[in-house]
C-alpha positions as CSV (number, residue, x, y, z in Angstrom):
1,X,17.2,4.6,-34.6
2,X,18.3,1.6,-32.6
3,X,16.1,0.8,-29.6
4,X,17.7,-2.5,-28.8
5,X,19.1,-3.2,-25.3
6,X,22.8,-2.6,-25.0
7,X,24.0,-5.4,-22.6
8,X,27.5,-3.8,-22.4
9,X,26.0,-1.0,-20.4
10,X,24.2,-3.1,-17.8
11,X,25.5,-3.6,-14.4
12,X,26.1,-7.2,-13.1
13,X,22.9,-7.4,-11.1
14,X,20.9,-6.0,-14.0
15,X,22.3,-8.7,-16.2
16,X,21.3,-11.3,-13.6
17,X,17.7,-10.0,-13.4
18,X,17.5,-9.9,-17.2
19,X,18.9,-13.4,-17.6
20,X,16.4,-14.7,-15.0
21,X,13.5,-13.1,-16.8
22,X,14.5,-14.8,-20.1
23,X,15.3,-18.1,-18.5
24,X,12.5,-18.4,-15.9
25,X,10.4,-20.8,-17.9
26,X,13.3,-23.2,-18.1
27,X,14.5,-22.7,-14.6
28,X,11.3,-23.1,-12.6
29,X,10.6,-26.7,-13.4
30,X,14.2,-27.6,-12.4
31,X,13.9,-25.6,-9.2
32,X,10.6,-27.3,-8.1
33,X,10.5,-28.9,-4.7
34,X,11.0,-32.4,-6.1
35,X,14.2,-31.3,-8.0
36,X,16.6,-29.8,-5.4
37,X,19.8,-31.2,-6.9
38,X,20.3,-28.4,-9.5
39,X,20.5,-25.5,-7.0
40,X,22.6,-26.8,-4.2
41,X,25.6,-28.2,-6.2
42,X,25.7,-25.1,-8.4
43,X,25.8,-22.9,-5.4
44,X,28.3,-25.1,-3.7
45,X,30.7,-24.4,-6.4
46,X,30.4,-20.7,-5.8
47,X,30.9,-21.1,-2.1
48,X,34.6,-22.1,-2.3
49,X,36.4,-19.7,0.1
50,X,34.1,-16.7,-0.4
51,X,34.9,-13.1,0.5
52,X,32.9,-12.6,3.7
53,X,33.7,-8.9,4.2
54,X,30.2,-7.8,3.3
55,X,27.6,-10.4,4.4
56,X,23.8,-10.6,4.2
57,X,22.4,-12.8,6.9
58,X,19.0,-14.5,6.5
59,X,17.5,-16.1,9.5
60,X,17.1,-14.8,13.0
61,X,19.3,-17.4,14.6
62,X,22.0,-17.0,12.0
63,X,22.2,-13.3,12.7
64,X,22.3,-13.8,16.5
65,X,25.2,-16.2,16.1
66,X,27.1,-13.7,14.0
67,X,26.7,-11.1,16.8
68,X,27.5,-13.7,19.5
69,X,30.8,-14.4,17.6
70,X,31.6,-10.7,17.5
71,X,31.6,-10.6,13.7
72,X,28.7,-8.2,13.2
73,X,31.0,-5.7,11.5
74,X,30.7,-7.9,8.4
75,X,27.0,-7.5,8.1
76,X,25.5,-5.2,5.4
77,X,21.9,-6.6,5.5
78,X,19.6,-9.0,7.3
79,X,16.1,-10.5,6.8
80,X,13.0,-9.4,8.7
81,X,13.2,-12.3,11.2
82,X,16.5,-11.0,12.5
83,X,15.2,-8.8,15.3
84,X,17.8,-9.6,17.9
85,X,20.0,-8.0,19.1
86,X,18.5,-4.6,18.7
87,X,21.5,-3.4,16.8
88,X,20.6,-5.8,14.0
89,X,17.4,-4.0,13.3
90,X,19.4,-1.0,12.2
91,X,20.7,-3.0,9.2
92,X,19.0,-2.8,5.8
93,X,16.0,-5.3,5.7
94,X,16.1,-7.5,2.6
95,X,12.7,-9.1,3.3
96,X,11.1,-12.1,4.9
97,X,13.4,-15.2,4.7
98,X,10.9,-17.2,2.5
99,X,10.0,-14.3,0.3
100,X,13.4,-12.7,-0.4
101,X,13.6,-10.0,-3.1
102,X,16.9,-10.5,-5.0
103,X,17.1,-6.8,-6.0
104,X,17.0,-5.8,-2.3
105,X,19.8,-8.1,-1.5
106,X,21.9,-7.1,-4.5
107,X,21.4,-3.4,-3.7
108,X,23.5,-3.7,-0.6
109,X,26.4,-5.0,-2.6
110,X,27.2,-8.2,-0.6
111,X,30.2,-10.3,-1.2
112,X,28.4,-13.4,0.3
113,X,25.0,-14.5,1.7
114,X,24.5,-16.9,4.6
115,X,20.9,-18.2,5.0
116,X,19.1,-20.7,7.2
117,X,17.8,-23.7,5.4
118,X,14.5,-23.2,3.7
119,X,15.1,-19.6,2.7
120,X,13.8,-18.6,-0.7
121,X,11.9,-18.7,-2.9
122,X,13.9,-20.7,-5.5
123,X,13.4,-18.1,-8.2
124,X,15.1,-15.5,-6.0
125,X,18.0,-17.8,-5.2
126,X,18.4,-18.4,-9.0
127,X,18.8,-14.7,-9.6
128,X,21.4,-14.4,-6.8
129,X,23.3,-17.4,-8.4
130,X,23.2,-15.6,-11.8
131,X,24.7,-12.5,-10.0
132,X,27.6,-14.7,-8.9
133,X,27.1,-13.9,-5.2
134,X,28.4,-16.8,-3.0
135,X,25.5,-18.4,-1.1
136,X,25.6,-20.9,1.7
137,X,22.6,-22.6,3.4
138,X,22.9,-23.6,7.1
139,X,20.9,-26.7,8.2
140,X,18.1,-26.0,10.7
141,X,17.1,-28.8,13.1
142,X,15.2,-28.2,16.3
143,X,17.2,-29.9,18.9
144,X,20.4,-29.5,21.0
145,X,22.8,-30.9,18.3
146,X,21.2,-28.7,15.7
147,X,22.0,-25.5,17.6
148,X,25.6,-26.5,18.2
149,X,26.1,-27.6,14.6
150,X,24.6,-24.3,13.4
151,X,27.1,-22.3,15.4
152,X,30.0,-24.3,14.0
153,X,28.7,-23.9,10.5
154,X,28.4,-20.2,10.7
155,X,31.9,-19.9,12.2
156,X,33.3,-22.0,9.4
157,X,31.6,-19.8,6.8
158,X,33.1,-16.7,8.4
159,X,36.5,-18.2,8.8
160,X,36.5,-18.0,12.6
161,X,36.3,-21.7,13.6
162,X,38.1,-21.2,16.9
163,X,35.7,-18.5,18.1
164,X,32.8,-20.6,16.9
165,X,34.1,-23.7,18.8
166,X,34.3,-21.7,22.0
167,X,30.8,-20.3,21.6
168,X,29.5,-23.8,20.7
169,X,30.9,-25.4,23.8
170,X,29.6,-22.6,26.0
171,X,26.1,-22.8,24.5
172,X,26.1,-26.6,24.7
173,X,27.0,-26.6,28.4
174,X,24.3,-24.1,29.3
175,X,21.7,-25.9,27.2
176,X,22.5,-29.3,28.7
177,X,22.1,-27.8,32.1
178,X,18.8,-26.2,31.3
179,X,17.4,-29.4,29.6
180,X,18.6,-31.5,32.6
181,X,16.8,-29.3,35.0
182,X,13.6,-29.5,33.0
183,X,13.8,-33.3,32.7
184,X,14.0,-33.9,36.5
185,X,10.2,-33.6,36.8
186,X,8.5,-37.1,37.0
187,X,7.0,-38.1,33.7
188,X,3.5,-38.4,35.1
189,X,3.7,-34.7,36.0
190,X,4.5,-33.5,32.5
191,X,1.9,-31.0,31.2
192,X,0.4,-31.1,27.7
193,X,1.2,-27.9,25.8
194,X,-0.7,-26.8,22.6
195,X,1.3,-24.3,20.5
196,X,-1.1,-22.1,18.5
197,X,0.4,-20.2,15.6
198,X,-2.8,-18.4,14.6
199,X,-6.5,-18.1,15.4
200,X,-7.3,-16.1,12.2
201,X,-10.9,-16.5,11.1
202,X,-11.7,-18.6,14.1
203,X,-9.5,-21.4,12.9
204,X,-6.8,-22.7,15.3
205,X,-3.6,-23.4,13.4
206,X,-1.4,-25.6,15.8
207,X,2.0,-27.2,15.7
208,X,2.4,-31.0,15.3
209,X,5.8,-32.7,15.2
210,X,9.0,-31.7,13.5
211,X,8.6,-28.0,14.2
212,X,10.5,-25.5,16.3
213,X,7.5,-25.3,18.6
214,X,7.5,-29.1,19.1
215,X,11.3,-29.0,19.7
216,X,11.2,-26.3,22.4
217,X,8.2,-27.9,24.2
218,X,10.1,-31.2,24.4
219,X,13.3,-29.6,25.6
220,X,11.3,-27.7,28.3
221,X,10.1,-30.9,29.9
222,X,6.5,-30.9,28.5
223,X,4.5,-32.8,26.0
224,X,3.2,-31.5,22.6
225,X,-0.6,-31.9,23.0
226,X,-0.9,-32.1,19.2
227,X,1.9,-34.4,18.5
228,X,0.0,-36.8,16.2
229,X,0.7,-35.1,12.9
230,X,3.7,-33.4,11.2
231,X,4.1,-29.7,10.7
232,X,1.3,-27.2,11.2
233,X,-2.4,-28.0,10.8
234,X,-5.8,-26.3,11.3
235,X,-7.4,-28.4,14.1
236,X,-11.0,-29.4,14.2
237,X,-13.0,-28.8,17.4
238,X,-12.9,-32.5,18.1
239,X,-9.1,-32.6,17.7
240,X,-8.6,-29.7,20.2
241,X,-10.8,-31.4,22.8
242,X,-9.0,-34.7,22.3
243,X,-5.6,-32.9,22.7
244,X,-6.5,-31.9,26.3
245,X,-3.9,-29.2,26.6
246,X,-3.0,-28.0,30.1
247,X,-1.3,-24.9,28.7
248,X,-1.7,-22.9,25.5
249,X,1.6,-21.5,24.1
250,X,1.7,-18.6,21.6
251,X,4.1,-16.0,20.3
252,X,3.9,-12.4,21.3
253,X,2.7,-10.8,18.1
254,X,0.2,-8.2,16.9
255,X,-3.1,-8.7,15.1
256,X,-5.3,-11.7,15.8
257,X,-2.3,-13.4,17.5
258,X,-2.6,-11.1,20.5
259,X,-6.2,-12.0,21.4
260,X,-6.7,-11.7,25.2
261,X,-6.9,-14.7,27.4
262,X,-10.7,-14.4,27.9
263,X,-11.2,-14.0,24.1
264,X,-9.0,-17.0,23.4
265,X,-10.6,-19.4,25.8
266,X,-14.1,-18.3,24.8
267,X,-13.5,-20.2,21.5
268,X,-15.9,-23.2,21.7
269,X,-13.4,-26.0,21.6
270,X,-10.7,-24.4,23.7
271,X,-13.3,-23.5,26.3
272,X,-13.6,-27.2,27.1
273,X,-9.9,-27.8,27.8
274,X,-8.0,-28.0,31.1
275,X,-6.0,-24.9,29.9
276,X,-9.3,-22.9,29.7
277,X,-10.3,-24.0,33.2
278,X,-7.0,-22.5,34.6
279,X,-6.7,-19.8,31.9
280,X,-3.2,-21.1,31.3
281,X,-1.8,-19.1,28.4
282,X,1.9,-18.5,27.9
283,X,3.2,-15.9,25.4
284,X,6.9,-15.5,24.5
285,X,8.9,-13.6,21.9
286,X,8.9,-15.7,18.7
287,X,12.6,-15.5,17.9
288,X,13.6,-16.2,21.5
289,X,11.2,-19.1,21.7
290,X,11.6,-20.7,18.3
291,X,15.0,-19.4,17.0
292,X,17.1,-22.3,18.2
293,X,20.2,-20.1,18.5
294,X,22.6,-19.0,21.3
295,X,19.7,-18.0,23.6
296,X,17.8,-21.3,23.6
297,X,18.9,-22.4,27.0
298,X,17.3,-19.2,28.4
299,X,14.1,-20.0,26.4
300,X,14.0,-23.5,27.9
301,X,14.2,-22.2,31.4
302,X,11.7,-19.4,30.8
303,X,9.1,-21.7,29.2
304,X,9.6,-24.4,31.9
305,X,9.0,-21.8,34.6
306,X,5.9,-20.4,32.8
307,X,4.4,-23.9,32.5
308,X,5.2,-25.3,35.9
309,X,6.1,-22.3,38.1
310,X,9.3,-21.7,40.0
311,X,10.8,-24.7,41.7
312,X,10.8,-24.6,45.5
313,X,12.7,-27.7,46.0
314,X,15.7,-27.2,43.7
315,X,18.8,-29.1,44.8
316,X,21.4,-27.0,46.4
């Protein structure tokens, strides 16, 4: 009796998963963070004029752009960060953008995948490559130019460059106006804003530079109170006190992230800040605040108003 595996009967995605299981020990060292060159060129070869009739979108801003372009009929799946517009939540969820499950993606039978830069993990992307599914990664930078470039890149991927150019120009004009309005406040009146990602376990995880939070704070005419280090970091009590935030900014989320204003400012270090004195806490939807997509101009205006209040002397 032959109990061996008959590869002729396996479907394409099953072959891909089997190949990955056998080659993982060889692939993983090459796909390590210090060795990115293997994955990108290999996938670039597969990206030549892909069939985009059945697309999986990974990244909330990417999905928003596809809807803003009126190309949502191509979507057959999205990741868990793609929560806007509401219609997107009806699509199959293939997992969190940094913890994608390749079998979940392959199950919706996509002809192509478009993902924001940083999606992964590399092991999952390797399986998708083995399955011969065209994959493109869209750069993600947290500024005005990055948003416009993202729209154009998505449009090019979908083959709708004219529609993307029209959307890019519209978003660019609105964003420039919002940023210009925010920048009119004198520099000595700029408030210091501390973005807190988490307070789990009594530790305050805050945003430094080079993050979406840092980008939106800057565009909104404020100063990142913790702008002395890159990325996210758990702050010491001394660092929080030295940051002197006038306002604390958080995402609207469940769990420990939704601690009430009194509970938040009762934390020892925060209780000694100007923000605690005025109970200045601002909460906003995470994707709207940090997505850097078509709605960012609205996020800039909303955050500026939340920080400074409505203008009473706006020019006519």
